[in-house]
N, C-alpha and C positions, 0 to 999 in steps of 0.2 A: 388463615388467609389464603386465598387461592393464588397459587404462585403463576408467573408469567406465561410459562409454557401451557399450562391448563386452560389459560385464557385465550390461547391462540389455537386451540386444536378444533377442527371441524370433522365430523363423520357424515357422509353421504350414504345413504341406505337405498338399496336398489341400484348401485352406480353402474354396473357393467364395466366396461373398459375405462370410462370416462368420467371420473366424479366430478360433481359440481362444487364450487366453491364460493358460494354467493357472497360471503361476507371477506373475501380474500384473505382467510386466516393463513397463517406462516406454515402450520401443520396439517396436512391433508390425509385422510383415513376413508379407506371404503369398504363396505360391506355387501354381499351380494350371494346369490345361490350359486353363479357361475364359478367354473374352475379355470381361472385366467393363468395358471402356471406355464401353459404353452404359450402364452403372449410372448410374441418375438422380442418387441420394444421394452427396455425395462421401463417399469410403471414409477412414475414421481409421486407415489403415493403410498402409503401402507395399506395393504388389502388383507381381509379376511373373509374367508369361505364360509357362510352359514345358512341354513333354512330358517329363516326368522318367522316361519309359520310355527315351526315346532321347537325352534332352540332361542335361548337367550342371546342378547347382542354381546359379541364376546370380548367385552372390555369392561373394566372395573367401574366401581361407582364413582360419579363426581369426576369422569374423565375428561368431558368434551365441554367446551364453551357454547358451541351450536351443533345441531343436527339438521340434515336436510333429507327430504322424501320428494322427489319429483317424479310423477306418475309411478308412484308407487303402492300408496295406501289403498287403493281401488283394487289391487291385486291380491291383497291381505283378506282371508275370509273372516267373516263373524262367527263361524262355527265349523268346527273339524273335530277329528278325533286325534289321539295320540298313539303312540306305537301298540298299546295295549288296548286299544279300542274305546278308551274313556274320552268322553266329550271335552273339548277345550274350546277356548274362546281366543283365536290368535291375534284379533284385531285390539282387544282389551289388554293381552298380554304385551302386545308391541308398545303400545302406548305407555304402559308400566315401565316397560324396559327403558324406552326412550327417556322418560322422566328420570330413571335411574342413573343413567349414563351421564346426563347433564348435571353441570356444577350449579349450585344456587344462582339464580338470575340467568342460567343459559336459555338459548332460544332454539325452538323448533320452527323451522321454515319448510312448510309443506305446500305442494302444489297439485291438484287433483281435478281431473275432470267431475263435474258436480251436476245433481239434479238442477234444472230440468233440462239442461242441454241435452242433445242426443248423444255426444260423445260421452257421456257417463255410460251409456247402455250400449254402444254399437260395437265395443270389443268384447267378443266372447268370455274372455279371460277377467273382466272386470267382475268381481264377485263382493264388492263392497261398495255399495252406492253411498257417496257423501252428499249431504245437504248442507245449507247455509247455516243450521242448527247442530249438526253432529259435534262439533268442537265442543260445545256446551257441556256436554256429558263428561267432561276431563276437566273443567274449569270452575273455578269458585271456591268458597271456603269448604263446602261439603259438596265434592263431584258426585253426580248421580251414578257415574259408572262405578264407583265404590262397592256398590250393591251386587254389581256382576264380577267384582274381584280386582278392579283397578286399584293400583297402588300408587298415590302420588296426587299431585294438585297443580295445574298450570293456571295462569292469568292471560288475558287476550291482550296483545299488544296491537294487534290488527287482523281482521278478515276482510277480504274483497275478491269479488271476479275482476281478475285482470291478465294480460297477455304474460305467458311464462317468460319471455326474454327479460322482463322488468325485475323478475327477481333471480335470474340467474346472477346478475350483477348487481347487489344492492347500492353500488355507488353511481348507478346511472341517474341522471338529472332528472327532475321532476318533469320538466318540460316534454323530454323525449318519452318518457314513462306515459305522460297524458295524451301525447298524439299517437302512439303505439295502440292505447287502449281505445281512442276515438276511430281509429282506421279499422281496427279488428270488429268492433262493436257495429259500424255502420256500413261497412264495405266488404267483411269477410266473415258474415254468419254470426256474428254474436261472440261474446266472452264465453268460452267453456270451461276454464279452469278456475276454481277456487284456491285462494292463497290464505294459508294458515300462518301467522306470526304468534306463537305461544310462547309464553316464560314460565321456567320451571320453577316454583315456588317451593322452598324447603326451609 
């Protein structure tokens, strides 16, 4: 049985100096490429530096009840090479790693600028364009991405285009979320970010 502490751990990938904690978990962790050891203020979270394009998530199996990735997946290439020059699939590997560190029933919450909105393409560091069907490769009884090396299986709790502020705090009221989406859709150029809420099946 999963102990209480495991059920209250959250990991934010690509967190920088300010990891998000959308479910308000009591134990917050962050992982990024940045070296934040020179950060003057004490960090109120546990941080580990890692290059998640070429390295594993530096935590044990079944460690987190939730993982978030805000404006991060679009920066993870679908193809690269390792230090020996051999081809690797960083996005596939990362999805396997997220599944590995989540407890059974743990949730991945991701928000990514997605096709066909221009924000998916305008940043030159966006190398992984997400569509409304990309998540399907990692979901279901026999995920298609297993053919490419994916290890794991997710089920879909929810996917939707919506304002990012709505998922920074999952306890925001339904009315406030609806008003934000309406305002963004009709007065601010449309909804650019696609939300994934995927459950780790084990």
